[in-house]
DRENTIZA-357740 format. One record per residue (C-alpha): residue in three letters; x, z, y. Coordinates in steps of 0.25 Angstrom, whole numbers, plus 2048, in hexadecimal, padded with zeros to 3 digits. Layout:
<pts>
ALAXZY...
</pts>
This chain:
<pts>
UNK695D3A24AUNK6A0D3E240UNK6ADD44245UNK6BAD3D241UNK6C3D44237UNK6CFD44240UNK6C7D4924CUNK6C2D54244UNK6CFD5A23FUNK6D6D5724CUNK6D9D63254UNK6D6D5B260UNK6C8D5A265UNK6C7D4B267UNK6BDD45270UNK6B6D3C266UNK6B4D42258UNK6AFD36251UNK6BBD2D251UNK6C9D3024DUNK6D3D2D259UNK6DFD24257UNK6ECD2B259UNK6F5D25264UNK703D26262UNK709D2026EUNK707D17279UNK70DD0927DUNK70BD0328AUNK6FCD0228CUNK6FAD0327DUNK6F7D10274UNK6FED10266UNK6F6D1625BUNK6FBD1E24EUNK6F8D11246UNK700D0924FUNK6F4D02256UNK6F6CFE264UNK6EBD0126DUNK6EACFB27BUNK6E6D06286UNK6DECFE28FUNK6D7D0A295UNK6E3D13297UNK6DCD1E28FUNK6D1D22299UNK6D9D1A2A4UNK6E5D232A4UNK6F2D1C29EUNK6F3D122AAUNK702D102A7UNK700D0F297UNK705D1828CUNK714D1628EUNK71BD1929AUNK729D1D298UNK72BD212A7UNK720D2B2A7UNK725D31299UNK732D332A0UNK72CD392ACUNK726D432A5UNK732D4729CUNK73BD472A8UNK731D502AFUNK730D592A4UNK73FD5A2A3UNK743D5B2B2UNK737D612B8UNK72DD6C2B7UNK721D692ACUNK717D722B2UNK714D782BFUNK707D802C2UNK700D7A2CEUNK6FBD882D2UNK709D8D2D3UNK712D8D2E0UNK71AD802DAUNK719D712DBUNK721D672D3UNK727D592D6UNK71ED512CDUNK710D562D2UNK716D542E1UNK71BD462DEUNK70FD412D7UNK707D452E3UNK710D3E2ECUNK70FD312E4UNK6FFD312E5UNK6FDD362F3UNK70AD332FBUNK701D28303UNK6F5D31304UNK6EBD262FEUNK6DED28305UNK6E3D3530BUNK6E5D3C2FDUNK6F1D452FFUNK6F0D502F4UNK6F0D4F2E5UNK6EBD5A2DAUNK6F1D562CCUNK6E9D5A2C0UNK6E8D562B1UNK6DBD4E2AFUNK6D2D462B7UNK6C7D512B4UNK6D0D5B2BAUNK6D2D522C6UNK6C3D512C9UNK6C1D602C8UNK6CDD622D2UNK6C7D582DBUNK6B9D5F2DBUNK6BFD6C2DDUNK6C8D672E9UNK6BBD612EFUNK6B4D6E2EFUNK6C0D752F4UNK6C2D6C2FFUNK6B3D6F304UNK6B5D7E303UNK6C2D7C30CUNK6BAD74316UNK6AFD7F316UNK6A5D7830FUNK6A4D7F302UNK695D7A2FFUNK69CD6C2FCUNK69CD6D2EDUNK694D622E8UNK69AD552E3UNK693D472E2UNK698D3F2D6UNK693D322CFUNK68BD2F2C3UNK692D2A2B7UNK69FD2F2BDUNK6ABD362B5UNK6B5D402BCUNK6BAD482B0UNK6B6D512A5UNK6B7D5F2AAUNK6AAD662AEUNK6AFD652BDUNK6B1D552BBUNK6A5D532B3UNK69CD5A2BEUNK69FD4E2C7UNK69FD442BCUNK693D3B2B9UNK696D392AAUNK68AD3E2A4UNK68ED3F295UNK69BD46299UNK692D502A1UNK687D52297UNK68DD5E28FUNK691D6629CUNK685D642A5UNK684D732A6UNK691D732ADUNK68FD672B6UNK68FD6B2C5UNK683D6B2CDUNK68CD672D9UNK68DD592D5UNK684D4D2D6UNK685D3E2D3UNK682D312DAUNK683D232D4UNK690D1C2D0UNK694D0F2D7UNK690D072CAUNK68CCF92CFUNK68BCF32C2UNK67FCFB2BEUNK67AD012CBUNK67ACF72D5UNK66CCF12D7UNK66ACE22D5UNK66DCDB2E3UNK674CE82E8UNK681CE52F0UNK68DCEE2EEUNK68BCF32FCUNK67CCF62F9UNK681CFD2ECUNK68BD052F3UNK681D092FEUNK677D0E2F4UNK682D162EDUNK687D1C2FAUNK679D1F2FEUNK677D272F1UNK685D2F2F3UNK681D32301UNK673D372FEUNK679D402F3UNK682D462FDUNK676D49306UNK66ED4E2FAUNK678D592F7UNK67CD5B305UNK689D5630CUNK68ED6530DUNK68DD662FEUNK694D5A2F9UNK6A3D5C2F6UNK6A7D4E2F1UNK6A3D412EAUNK6ABD3D2DEUNK6ACD2F2D8UNK6B5D272D0UNK6BAD1C2D8UNK6B9D122CCUNK6B1D192C2UNK6B7D1B2B4UNK6B2D1D2A6UNK6A4D202AAUNK6A1D132B1UNK6ACD0B2ADUNK6B7D072B7UNK6ACD052C2UNK6B0D022D0UNK6A7D052DCUNK6A1CF92E3UNK6A8CF62F0UNK6A5D002FBUNK6A0D0B2F2UNK6ABD152F5UNK6ACD11303UNK69DD16305UNK6A0D232FDUNK6ACD26305UNK6A4D25312UNK698D2D30DUNK6A3D38308UNK6A9D38316UNK69CD3931DUNK698D46316UNK6A6D4B314UNK6A4D4A304UNK6B2D492FDUNK6B4D3B2F5UNK6BAD3F2E8UNK6BFD322E1UNK6C2D332D2UNK6CDD2A2CFUNK6D2D312C2UNK6CFD252B9UNK6CFD192C4UNK6DAD1D2CDUNK6EAD1D2CEUNK6EAD0D2CDUNK6E0D0A2C3UNK6D7D012CBUNK6E3CFA2D2UNK6E5D042DEUNK6EBD122DCUNK6DED182E1UNK6D1D112DDUNK6CAD152EBUNK6D5D0D2F1UNK6CCD012EEUNK6C0D072F4UNK6C3D06303UNK6C2D14305UNK6CCD1E30BUNK6CCD262FEUNK6C6D322F8UNK6C8D402FCUNK6CBD442EEUNK6D0D3C2E3UNK6D2D3F2D4UNK6DDD372CCUNK6E2D372BEUNK6E3D2F2B1UNK6EDD242B7UNK6F4D2E2C0UNK6FDD332B5UNK6F9D272ABUNK6F6D302A0UNK704D3529CUNK700D432A1UNK6F3D492A5UNK6F1D482B4UNK6E7D462BFUNK6E5D492CDUNK6DDD4C2DAUNK6E1D452E7UNK6DBD4B2F3UNK6DAD46302UNK6E2D4D30DUNK6D6D53313UNK6D3D5B306UNK6E1D61306UNK6DFD65315UNK6D2D6C313UNK6D9D74307UNK6E5D7730FUNK6DDD7B31CUNK6D4D84312UNK6D9D8C306UNK6E7D85305UNK6E6D822F7UNK6DFD7A2EBUNK6D5D832E4UNK6D7D7C2D7UNK6E2D7B2CCUNK6E6D792BEUNK6F1D7D2B5UNK6F6D702B3UNK6F3D6A2C1UNK6FED612C6UNK706D622B9UNK714D5D2BDUNK716D552B0UNK709D4E2B2UNK70CD4A2C0UNK71BD462BBUNK714D3C2B1UNK70AD372BCUNK716D342C6UNK71DD2C2BBUNK710D242B9UNK70DD222C8UNK71BD1D2CBUNK71AD132BFUNK70CD0E2C5UNK712D0D2D4UNK71FD072CFUNK719CFC2C6UNK70ECF92D0UNK704CFD2C5UNK6F8CFF2CEUNK6F9CF12D4UNK6FBCEC2C6UNK6EECF42C2UNK6E6CEB2CCUNK6EDCDE2C7UNK6EBCE22B9UNK6DDCE62BBUNK6D9CD92C1UNK6DECD22B4UNK6D6CDC2ABUNK6CACDA2B3UNK6CBCCB2B2UNK6CDCCC2A2UNK6C1CD62A1UNK6B8CCC2A9UNK6BDCC02A2UNK6BDCC5294UNK6B4CD1293UNK6AACCE29FUNK6A3CC3297UNK69ECCC28CUNK68FCCD28BUNK690CDD28AUNK69ACDE296UNK692CE22A2UNK69DCE52ACUNK6ACCE62AFUNK6B1CEE2BAUNK6BDCF62BFUNK6C9CF52C7UNK6D9CF42C4UNK6DBCF82B6UNK6CFD002B5UNK6C3CF72AFUNK6B6CF92A7UNK6ADCF029FUNK69ECF429FUNK696CF0293UNK687CED293UNK67CCE8289UNK677CDD293UNK680CD829FUNK674CD42A8UNK66CCE02A6UNK679CE92A5UNK672CF029AUNK67BCFC295UNK67ECFF286UNK676D0A280UNK67FD17280UNK67FD17271UNK685D09270UNK692D0F274UNK696D00277UNK6A3D03280UNK6A7D0E276UNK6A7D0326CUNK6AFCF9274UNK6B9D04276UNK6B9D07267UNK6BBCF8264UNK6C5CF626EUNK6CDD01268UNK6CCCFB25AUNK6D3CEF260UNK6DECF6267UNK6D8CF8275UNK6D6D0627BUNK6CBD06286UNK6C2D1028CUNK6B2D1028BUNK6A8D18293UNK6A9D2728FUNK69AD2B28CUNK68DD2A293UNK68FD2B2A2UNK682D2A2A9UNK676D212ACUNK67DD142AAUNK682D1229CUNK690D0C29EUNK696D05292UNK6A4D01297UNK6B3D01293UNK6BFD0329CUNK6CBCFB29CUNK6D6D012A5UNK6E4CFE29FUNK6F1D032A4UNK6F7CFE2B1UNK702CF82A8UNK6F9CEF2A0UNK6FECE029FUNK6F6CD329FUNK6F7CD2291UNK6F2CE028EUNK6E6CDD297UNK6E2CD128FUNK6E4CD8282UNK6DBCE4287UNK6D0CDA28BUNK6D1CD227FUNK6D0CDE276UNK6C5CE427EUNK6BDCD727DUNK6BDCD726EUNK6B9CE626EUNK6ADCE3277UNK6A9CD726EUNK6AACE0262UNK6A1CEA269UNK697CE026EUNK693CDA260UNK688CE325DUNK682CE126BUNK684CD226DUNK681CC7263UNK68CCBE269UNK697CBF273UNK696CB627FUNK69CCA827EUNK6ABCA9281UNK6ACCB827EUNK6B3CB6271UNK6B9CC326BUNK6C7CC526DUNK6CACB9275UNK6CFCB9284
</pts>
């Protein structure tokens, strides 16, 4: 594969070498404006980050005001705090959702995962159980790209180069992937019971006195494509965690902060909440890098009664400017009732996807919640036959969509046993009815273009470009 000339001479090590990246010069609402004047609808918010779109004057003003009137940087390891950091934590935790009462703010979702894992280990040390260092994750999961985060991620291709660094203190159970894993005639209840039993068996195999926590995405993101659990799954997992005092760590870096129609995705699962939760992406809406870890009061109580501090820290932890930007973003979301709007517009997006995309012969499943949706492609609907890896079907859908002025996200490499060719459609909370219709219309054309080598004829009624 040849290297693009621009990529070769650029001093940036771009993530893809073979294709020249287009230069974005500005944002306008939910659209990206390219150097050549082309407008591209950002229907994925990047990797599900820019939930308020790309032009929010109130956030810009909050950033400049903070730089002018407040402190730009405060080291979290110093004997100081600052107003922005304290206020953001108050906004998120004033009502103590699910007993979550404290926050750690870091930069990326990967850092948040690392901080959550270290927090869990410290908790058990403080509780006098230092042997609890084992984590149970799920296959085909993704929690971040640092070594620590990759250790608990079941993303095979991203782990491949770094197998020698992967921790032996991690094991994996199956995800709640009903579309491919539920047996014929198996009820949701039976499927949940089967997965729950597998999880409990793994705790017993490792030894309950060695298991620190179980980590899972409440709604799976890029590996399995906006995949919600079947009803009752997280309730069963919560009960087993409580039975063996295993910490439940929920990763809501991509699916949380309103994206699924509630502030926290776990609020729709009928559980009291997690012991530790990671958040990010929509937290600061992409204007400044920011992620976080939310922890239950019992975690703080154990640390407070023990060493009296957090055995973790980063130079840019709890950065005041990032927190100030997130405060502005969260105030807009609350004032404009955008989480409820995410639910309402999500219902409209689902209806459009099912009506206009669902009938396509290569569309196997459409799933999601709120404004967080995915389309999974298959060679055969009845058999759920996956595409061969080298077909790069979803990547071609993404590429054809981009040529038509639509930015969406595809799966990011081979993730495990099940080949999942999917694209994500998760537009900003501010998306309009007309923009949703345009997004689905363009996506429909792109799917048709990509499908031509695989199907002789598009199903009757699925006419290219017509809604």
